[in-house]
LODREN-601120 format. One record per residue (C-alpha): residue number from 0; residue in one letter; x, y, z. Coordinates in nm, 3 decimals, m for minus. Example, Ala and Ser with C-alpha at 12.3 -4.5 7.8 and 13.67 -1.06 7.14 Angstrom:
// LODREN-601120
0 / A / 1.230 / m0.450 / 0.780 .
1 / S / 1.367 / m0.106 / 0.714 .
END
This chain:
// LODREN-601120
0 / X / m1.298 / m0.484 / m1.798 .
1 / X / m1.400 / m0.837 / m1.708 .
2 / X / m1.674 / m1.007 / m1.910 .
3 / X / m1.804 / m1.131 / m1.572 .
4 / X / m1.953 / m0.786 / m1.487 .
5 / X / m2.140 / m0.829 / m1.825 .
6 / X / m2.291 / m1.155 / m1.748 .
7 / X / m2.401 / m1.051 / m1.384 .
8 / X / m2.597 / m0.732 / m1.526 .
9 / X / m2.762 / m0.953 / m1.809 .
10 / X / m2.865 / m1.221 / m1.564 .
11 / X / m3.038 / m0.942 / m1.376 .
12 / X / m3.170 / m0.803 / m1.678 .
13 / X / m3.333 / m1.115 / m1.829 .
14 / X / m3.617 / m1.102 / m1.577 .
15 / X / m3.734 / m0.788 / m1.710 .
16 / X / m3.660 / m0.843 / m2.084 .
17 / X / m3.847 / m1.136 / m2.247 .
18 / X / m3.602 / m1.174 / m2.514 .
19 / X / m3.224 / m1.308 / m2.566 .
20 / X / m3.003 / m1.055 / m2.495 .
21 / X / m2.613 / m1.031 / m2.494 .
22 / X / m2.274 / m0.871 / m2.545 .
23 / X / m2.032 / m0.938 / m2.806 .
24 / X / m1.651 / m0.851 / m2.821 .
25 / X / m1.424 / m0.679 / m3.059 .
26 / X / m1.394 / m1.007 / m3.242 .
27 / X / m1.767 / m1.029 / m3.259 .
28 / X / m1.762 / m1.336 / m2.999 .
29 / X / m2.055 / m1.363 / m2.762 .
30 / X / m1.906 / m1.272 / m2.412 .
31 / X / m2.216 / m1.239 / m2.211 .
32 / X / m2.604 / m1.395 / m2.292 .
33 / X / m2.900 / m1.453 / m2.120 .
34 / X / m2.901 / m1.769 / m2.342 .
35 / X / m2.568 / m1.951 / m2.192 .
36 / X / m2.551 / m2.183 / m2.486 .
37 / X / m2.477 / m1.883 / m2.721 .
38 / X / m2.131 / m1.798 / m2.517 .
39 / X / m1.824 / m1.848 / m2.707 .
40 / X / m2.014 / m1.818 / m3.061 .
41 / X / m1.886 / m1.583 / m3.319 .
42 / X / m1.999 / m1.428 / m3.668 .
43 / X / m1.746 / m1.285 / m3.896 .
44 / X / m2.023 / m1.081 / m4.075 .
45 / X / m2.111 / m0.906 / m3.726 .
46 / X / m1.756 / m0.833 / m3.698 .
47 / X / m1.775 / m0.625 / m4.044 .
48 / X / m2.125 / m0.459 / m3.928 .
49 / X / m1.959 / m0.342 / m3.594 .
50 / X / m1.655 / m0.209 / m3.791 .
51 / X / m1.890 / 0.011 / m3.988 .
52 / X / m2.167 / 0.068 / m3.783 .
53 / X / m2.246 / 0.424 / m3.591 .
54 / X / m2.589 / 0.324 / m3.474 .
55 / X / m2.823 / 0.043 / m3.459 .
56 / X / m2.801 / m0.250 / m3.717 .
57 / X / m2.988 / m0.591 / m3.788 .
58 / X / m2.824 / m0.919 / m3.851 .
59 / X / m2.967 / m1.287 / m3.867 .
60 / X / m3.257 / m1.188 / m3.650 .
61 / X / m3.081 / m0.990 / m3.387 .
62 / X / m3.062 / m0.619 / m3.345 .
63 / X / m2.728 / m0.480 / m3.252 .
64 / X / m2.604 / m0.166 / m3.115 .
65 / X / m2.201 / m0.052 / m3.037 .
66 / X / m2.166 / 0.116 / m2.733 .
67 / X / m1.867 / 0.332 / m2.643 .
68 / X / m1.626 / 0.441 / m2.893 .
69 / X / m1.568 / 0.127 / m3.127 .
70 / X / m1.214 / 0.216 / m3.171 .
71 / X / m1.153 / 0.181 / m2.794 .
72 / X / m1.389 / m0.054 / m2.659 .
73 / X / m1.511 / m0.269 / m2.937 .
74 / X / m1.829 / m0.415 / m2.769 .
75 / X / m2.163 / m0.411 / m2.906 .
76 / X / m2.508 / m0.525 / m2.733 .
77 / X / m2.774 / m0.752 / m2.935 .
78 / X / m3.144 / m0.793 / m2.863 .
79 / X / m3.351 / m1.100 / m3.016 .
80 / X / m3.570 / m0.956 / m3.290 .
81 / X / m3.556 / m0.673 / m3.572 .
82 / X / m3.861 / m0.454 / m3.458 .
83 / X / m3.896 / m0.141 / m3.300 .
84 / X / m3.882 / m0.261 / m2.973 .
85 / X / m3.589 / m0.465 / m3.003 .
86 / X / m3.417 / m0.137 / m3.124 .
87 / X / m3.520 / 0.042 / m2.830 .
88 / X / m3.382 / m0.226 / m2.586 .
89 / X / m3.059 / m0.244 / m2.777 .
90 / X / m3.034 / 0.148 / m2.737 .
91 / X / m3.107 / 0.119 / m2.354 .
92 / X / m2.860 / m0.160 / m2.305 .
93 / X / m2.599 / 0.021 / m2.506 .
94 / X / m2.611 / 0.346 / m2.279 .
95 / X / m2.632 / 0.107 / m1.963 .
96 / X / m2.309 / m0.130 / m2.056 .
97 / X / m2.146 / 0.192 / m2.197 .
98 / X / m2.172 / 0.412 / m1.870 .
99 / X / m2.081 / 0.061 / m1.665 .
100 / X / m1.784 / 0.001 / m1.857 .
101 / X / m1.677 / 0.356 / m1.868 .
102 / X / m1.680 / 0.385 / m1.475 .
103 / X / m1.495 / 0.050 / m1.403 .
104 / X / m1.228 / 0.119 / m1.696 .
105 / X / m1.175 / 0.461 / m1.530 .
106 / X / m1.155 / 0.318 / m1.178 .
107 / X / m0.913 / 0.046 / m1.309 .
108 / X / m0.696 / 0.303 / m1.489 .
109 / X / m0.699 / 0.567 / m1.195 .
110 / X / m0.585 / 0.248 / m0.972 .
111 / X / m0.306 / 0.162 / m1.216 .
112 / X / m0.207 / 0.541 / m1.263 .
113 / X / m0.170 / 0.586 / m0.881 .
114 / X / 0.027 / 0.241 / m0.859 .
115 / X / 0.278 / 0.378 / m1.127 .
116 / X / 0.317 / 0.693 / m0.935 .
117 / X / 0.383 / 0.507 / m0.593 .
118 / X / 0.626 / 0.265 / m0.783 .
119 / X / 0.793 / 0.568 / m0.974 .
120 / X / 0.704 / 0.414 / m1.276 .
121 / X / 0.572 / 0.710 / m1.470 .
122 / X / 0.744 / 0.981 / m1.641 .
123 / X / 0.719 / 1.331 / m1.437 .
124 / X / 0.582 / 1.501 / m1.757 .
125 / X / 0.323 / 1.240 / m1.782 .
126 / X / 0.200 / 1.255 / m1.441 .
127 / X / m0.015 / 1.591 / m1.470 .
128 / X / m0.131 / 1.489 / m1.832 .
129 / X / m0.270 / 1.189 / m1.692 .
130 / X / m0.429 / 1.343 / m1.394 .
131 / X / m0.621 / 1.574 / m1.607 .
132 / X / m0.759 / 1.260 / m1.815 .
133 / X / m0.894 / 1.106 / m1.527 .
134 / X / m1.017 / 1.427 / m1.373 .
135 / X / m0.775 / 1.392 / m1.059 .
136 / X / m0.722 / 1.627 / m0.806 .
137 / X / m0.343 / 1.646 / m0.783 .
138 / X / m0.304 / 1.887 / m0.492 .
139 / X / m0.460 / 1.764 / m0.201 .
140 / X / m0.268 / 1.602 / 0.112 .
141 / X / m0.213 / 1.225 / 0.075 .
142 / X / 0.001 / 0.962 / 0.258 .
143 / X / 0.118 / 0.633 / 0.164 .
144 / X / 0.056 / 0.346 / 0.436 .
145 / X / 0.233 / 0.011 / 0.373 .
146 / X / 0.092 / m0.290 / 0.520 .
147 / X / 0.303 / m0.598 / 0.554 .
148 / X / 0.162 / m0.932 / 0.620 .
149 / X / 0.374 / m1.101 / 0.883 .
150 / X / 0.189 / m1.431 / 0.898 .
151 / X / 0.065 / m1.697 / 0.659 .
152 / X / m0.302 / m1.748 / 0.597 .
153 / X / m0.536 / m1.751 / 0.315 .
154 / X / m0.696 / m1.421 / 0.410 .
155 / X / m0.692 / m1.165 / 0.141 .
156 / X / m0.543 / m0.859 / 0.281 .
157 / X / m0.605 / m0.658 / 0.006 .
158 / X / m0.984 / m0.729 / m0.010 .
159 / X / m0.991 / m0.646 / 0.361 .
160 / X / m0.845 / m0.305 / 0.307 .
161 / X / m1.061 / m0.221 / 0.026 .
162 / X / m1.375 / m0.280 / 0.245 .
163 / X / m1.236 / m0.086 / 0.520 .
164 / X / m1.173 / 0.213 / 0.277 .
165 / X / m1.442 / 0.188 / 0.015 .
166 / X / m1.423 / 0.548 / m0.109 .
167 / X / m1.266 / 0.464 / m0.424 .
168 / X / m1.250 / 0.830 / m0.547 .
169 / X / m1.033 / 0.924 / m0.281 .
170 / X / m0.844 / 0.635 / m0.110 .
171 / X / m0.662 / 0.374 / m0.334 .
172 / X / m0.540 / 0.016 / m0.243 .
173 / X / m0.278 / m0.114 / m0.441 .
174 / X / m0.167 / m0.473 / m0.428 .
175 / X / 0.215 / m0.452 / m0.445 .
176 / X / 0.330 / m0.817 / m0.347 .
177 / X / 0.183 / m1.127 / m0.208 .
178 / X / 0.291 / m0.980 / 0.119 .
179 / X / 0.235 / m0.599 / 0.077 .
180 / X / m0.054 / m0.367 / 0.054 .
181 / X / m0.041 / 0.007 / m0.009 .
182 / X / m0.321 / 0.221 / 0.118 .
183 / X / m0.278 / 0.584 / m0.030 .
184 / X / m0.515 / 0.777 / 0.169 .
185 / X / m0.642 / 1.126 / 0.126 .
186 / X / m0.648 / 1.315 / 0.430 .
187 / X / m0.688 / 1.663 / 0.552 .
188 / X / m0.398 / 1.883 / 0.590 .
189 / X / m0.411 / 1.939 / 0.952 .
190 / X / m0.394 / 1.574 / 1.036 .
191 / X / m0.084 / 1.489 / 1.245 .
192 / X / 0.120 / 1.158 / 1.287 .
193 / X / m0.062 / 1.028 / 1.606 .
194 / X / m0.409 / 1.037 / 1.409 .
195 / X / m0.223 / 0.845 / 1.122 .
196 / X / m0.089 / 0.582 / 1.375 .
197 / X / m0.435 / 0.566 / 1.530 .
198 / X / m0.567 / 0.477 / 1.159 .
199 / X / m0.286 / 0.229 / 1.115 .
200 / X / m0.379 / 0.066 / 1.481 .
201 / X / m0.733 / 0.019 / 1.356 .
202 / X / m0.612 / m0.180 / 1.060 .
203 / X / m0.357 / m0.385 / 1.263 .
204 / X / m0.635 / m0.466 / 1.503 .
205 / X / m0.896 / m0.552 / 1.272 .
206 / X / m0.670 / m0.769 / 1.058 .
207 / X / m0.565 / m0.949 / 1.408 .
208 / X / m0.876 / m0.978 / 1.591 .
209 / X / m1.113 / m1.046 / 1.307 .
210 / X / m0.904 / m1.238 / 1.055 .
211 / X / m0.604 / m1.338 / 1.251 .
212 / X / m0.348 / m1.201 / 1.032 .
213 / X / m0.028 / m1.023 / 1.159 .
214 / X / 0.098 / m0.732 / 1.008 .
215 / X / 0.319 / m0.454 / 1.041 .
216 / X / 0.262 / m0.091 / 0.921 .
217 / X / 0.494 / 0.162 / 0.780 .
218 / X / 0.372 / 0.511 / 0.758 .
219 / X / 0.553 / 0.763 / 0.502 .
220 / X / 0.536 / 1.148 / 0.531 .
221 / X / 0.233 / 1.347 / 0.424 .
222 / X / 0.248 / 1.492 / 0.091 .
223 / X / 0.047 / 1.768 / m0.097 .
224 / X / 0.166 / 1.692 / m0.451 .
225 / X / 0.080 / 1.370 / m0.642 .
226 / X / 0.426 / 1.315 / m0.777 .
227 / X / 0.574 / 1.315 / m0.415 .
228 / X / 0.369 / 0.986 / m0.343 .
229 / X / 0.652 / 0.758 / m0.460 .
230 / X / 0.869 / 0.941 / m0.174 .
231 / X / 0.581 / 0.893 / 0.078 .
232 / X / 0.586 / 0.497 / m0.015 .
233 / X / 0.951 / 0.466 / 0.020 .
234 / X / 0.955 / 0.638 / 0.332 .
235 / X / 0.698 / 0.399 / 0.455 .
236 / X / 0.921 / 0.113 / 0.339 .
237 / X / 1.210 / 0.253 / 0.527 .
238 / X / 1.006 / 0.316 / 0.841 .
239 / X / 0.926 / m0.079 / 0.842 .
240 / X / 1.292 / m0.162 / 0.793 .
241 / X / 1.425 / 0.078 / 1.014 .
242 / X / 1.151 / m0.031 / 1.287 .
243 / X / 1.240 / m0.406 / 1.228 .
244 / X / 1.604 / m0.304 / 1.323 .
245 / X / 1.567 / m0.094 / 1.607 .
246 / X / 1.210 / m0.115 / 1.754 .
247 / X / 1.150 / m0.504 / 1.681 .
248 / X / 0.840 / m0.498 / 1.914 .
249 / X / 0.655 / m0.231 / 1.723 .
250 / X / 0.384 / m0.320 / 1.459 .
251 / X / 0.337 / 0.035 / 1.365 .
252 / X / 0.614 / 0.247 / 1.249 .
253 / X / 0.604 / 0.636 / 1.135 .
254 / X / 0.887 / 0.767 / 0.939 .
255 / X / 0.846 / 1.102 / 1.098 .
256 / X / 0.932 / 0.931 / 1.441 .
257 / X / 1.237 / 0.747 / 1.333 .
258 / X / 1.466 / 0.988 / 1.532 .
259 / X / 1.842 / 0.925 / 1.503 .
260 / X / 1.773 / 0.569 / 1.359 .
261 / X / 1.673 / 0.728 / 1.023 .
262 / X / 2.014 / 0.911 / 1.038 .
263 / X / 2.208 / 0.559 / 1.111 .
264 / X / 2.004 / 0.374 / 0.859 .
265 / X / 2.136 / 0.626 / 0.573 .
266 / X / 2.508 / 0.594 / 0.676 .
267 / X / 2.752 / 0.356 / 0.477 .
268 / X / 2.845 / 0.044 / 0.652 .
269 / X / 3.238 / 0.138 / 0.633 .
270 / X / 3.181 / 0.452 / 0.830 .
271 / X / 2.974 / 0.272 / 1.073 .
272 / X / 3.248 / 0.037 / 1.146 .
273 / X / 3.502 / 0.306 / 1.174 .
274 / X / 3.271 / 0.466 / 1.426 .
275 / X / 3.282 / 0.157 / 1.635 .
276 / X / 3.635 / 0.127 / 1.624 .
277 / X / 3.698 / 0.474 / 1.741 .
278 / X / 3.446 / 0.475 / 2.030 .
279 / X / 3.563 / 0.118 / 2.184 .
280 / X / 3.912 / 0.155 / 2.104 .
281 / X / 3.983 / 0.076 / 2.471 .
282 / X / 3.795 / m0.228 / 2.462 .
283 / X / 3.559 / m0.421 / 2.242 .
284 / X / 3.174 / m0.363 / 2.294 .
285 / X / 3.144 / m0.775 / 2.299 .
286 / X / 3.350 / m0.769 / 2.640 .
287 / X / 3.022 / m0.650 / 2.792 .
288 / X / 2.799 / m0.938 / 2.926 .
289 / X / 2.435 / m0.956 / 2.877 .
290 / X / 2.361 / m0.839 / 3.232 .
291 / X / 2.585 / m0.531 / 3.177 .
292 / X / 2.423 / m0.454 / 2.855 .
293 / X / 2.070 / m0.449 / 3.034 .
294 / X / 2.187 / m0.247 / 3.322 .
295 / X / 2.303 / 0.015 / 3.047 .
296 / X / 1.955 / m0.014 / 2.889 .
297 / X / 1.747 / 0.072 / 3.193 .
298 / X / 1.989 / 0.320 / 3.271 .
299 / X / 1.922 / 0.507 / 2.957 .
300 / X / 1.546 / 0.447 / 3.002 .
301 / X / 1.538 / 0.597 / 3.326 .
302 / X / 1.715 / 0.927 / 3.212 .
303 / X / 2.062 / 0.856 / 3.363 .
304 / X / 1.916 / 0.841 / 3.697 .
305 / X / 2.137 / 0.644 / 3.920 .
306 / X / 1.873 / 0.635 / 4.240 .
307 / X / 1.582 / 0.554 / 4.003 .
308 / X / 1.748 / 0.296 / 3.796 .
309 / X / 1.877 / 0.089 / 4.075 .
310 / X / 1.509 / 0.090 / 4.204 .
311 / X / 1.391 / m0.028 / 3.883 .
312 / X / 1.632 / m0.302 / 3.887 .
313 / X / 1.593 / m0.395 / 4.245 .
314 / X / 1.970 / m0.345 / 4.325 .
315 / X / 2.160 / m0.138 / 4.581 .
316 / X / 2.260 / 0.175 / 4.450 .
317 / X / 2.634 / 0.099 / 4.528 .
318 / X / 2.578 / m0.209 / 4.295 .
319 / X / 2.456 / 0.003 / 4.017 .
320 / X / 2.773 / 0.240 / 4.061 .
321 / X / 3.007 / m0.040 / 4.056 .
322 / X / 2.862 / m0.158 / 3.716 .
323 / X / 2.905 / 0.180 / 3.567 .
324 / X / 3.259 / 0.203 / 3.703 .
325 / X / 3.331 / m0.147 / 3.527 .
326 / X / 3.174 / m0.006 / 3.197 .
327 / X / 3.396 / 0.292 / 3.219 .
328 / X / 3.687 / 0.070 / 3.293 .
329 / X / 3.629 / m0.140 / 2.984 .
330 / X / 3.523 / 0.144 / 2.748 .
331 / X / 3.653 / 0.454 / 2.873 .
332 / X / 3.301 / 0.617 / 2.874 .
333 / X / 3.129 / 0.765 / 3.199 .
334 / X / 2.776 / 0.699 / 3.140 .
335 / X / 2.691 / 0.941 / 3.412 .
336 / X / 2.802 / 1.185 / 3.189 .
337 / X / 2.547 / 1.318 / 2.917 .
338 / X / 2.805 / 1.356 / 2.629 .
339 / X / 2.953 / 0.968 / 2.686 .
340 / X / 2.605 / 0.849 / 2.737 .
341 / X / 2.506 / 1.000 / 2.393 .
342 / X / 2.806 / 0.830 / 2.251 .
343 / X / 2.748 / 0.506 / 2.375 .
344 / X / 2.371 / 0.484 / 2.316 .
345 / X / 2.454 / 0.553 / 1.933 .
346 / X / 2.725 / 0.322 / 1.921 .
347 / X / 2.482 / 0.036 / 2.055 .
348 / X / 2.230 / 0.128 / 1.780 .
349 / X / 2.528 / 0.145 / 1.511 .
350 / X / 2.627 / m0.211 / 1.621 .
351 / X / 2.251 / m0.326 / 1.611 .
352 / X / 2.210 / m0.181 / 1.250 .
353 / X / 2.547 / m0.364 / 1.123 .
354 / X / 2.442 / m0.671 / 1.277 .
355 / X / 2.081 / m0.674 / 1.120 .
356 / X / 2.203 / m0.566 / 0.754 .
357 / X / 1.870 / m0.442 / 0.659 .
358 / X / 1.747 / m0.379 / 0.313 .
359 / X / 1.804 / m0.038 / 0.184 .
360 / X / 1.551 / 0.149 / m0.039 .
END
């Protein structure tokens, strides 16, 4: 735990205690004191006293009291004076600092514990042992939400997310890298993808409107076991990568809603290239100009409806039919037939995937 915490608490207590008070670490060095000039001083005799003491002891006009388990924490408080009042102050301070340190150390260790699970850096057999040690509920529903920073600024996204989700017993905010923060959120088992996307939208909107920080968010699947958090995190990573390839305009991508894009992402590139060669054996897809590709996109968006597509494109119905015939002549695919349309749609996605060359997890 940071010595800054000791200093902050002592600065508040010195108003009520009219004596010099402080804390020494495992090397008997003063790390916090109401008299700042003493910070950094050390005493080898006190170090020996701490190692042997199990209660209050006196040395050089000060009363000391270790707190916590000496073998684990190695800290002691000290109070100016050797009288009964000094001993009473030392006991009170030892209890206070011991509880504060235990709370913050447990919080820090719990965060590291979750981070190691998310990054798959812990052996499966140790997960439940550590969970019991931290009194951690292993069987509630949780989800990994990955927030990726897209813009450069000085805002700490990690701090913002921590403030948005202050319940440190249920929600964990993990700093993965300079540009990535993971929120491990405890949720109700009845929550669905739309609710999670609303939550993600609130994060994106807050960072954008209040801190001028552009982000994208990937949402993994909800898991009920703590060991599955690593899988949920990887799914959140995949969601962002797949979204970057196939849904470039989306800032929030859920793994559950990737559809066929998830399947294409998992295919070997050699298989994808072979598929394209098979589909476009009559003519290369590169032979289709941008106007034709735009027409195809609108045709798909309007569920292969010729009349509706021509209306949306502001062209005559016969003009659209002519373009579709041109596509059939170049590729051999009749897009007004459902099976051919599916093949062409998948082929376009595969081509996009090969061109993007995304990072795989």
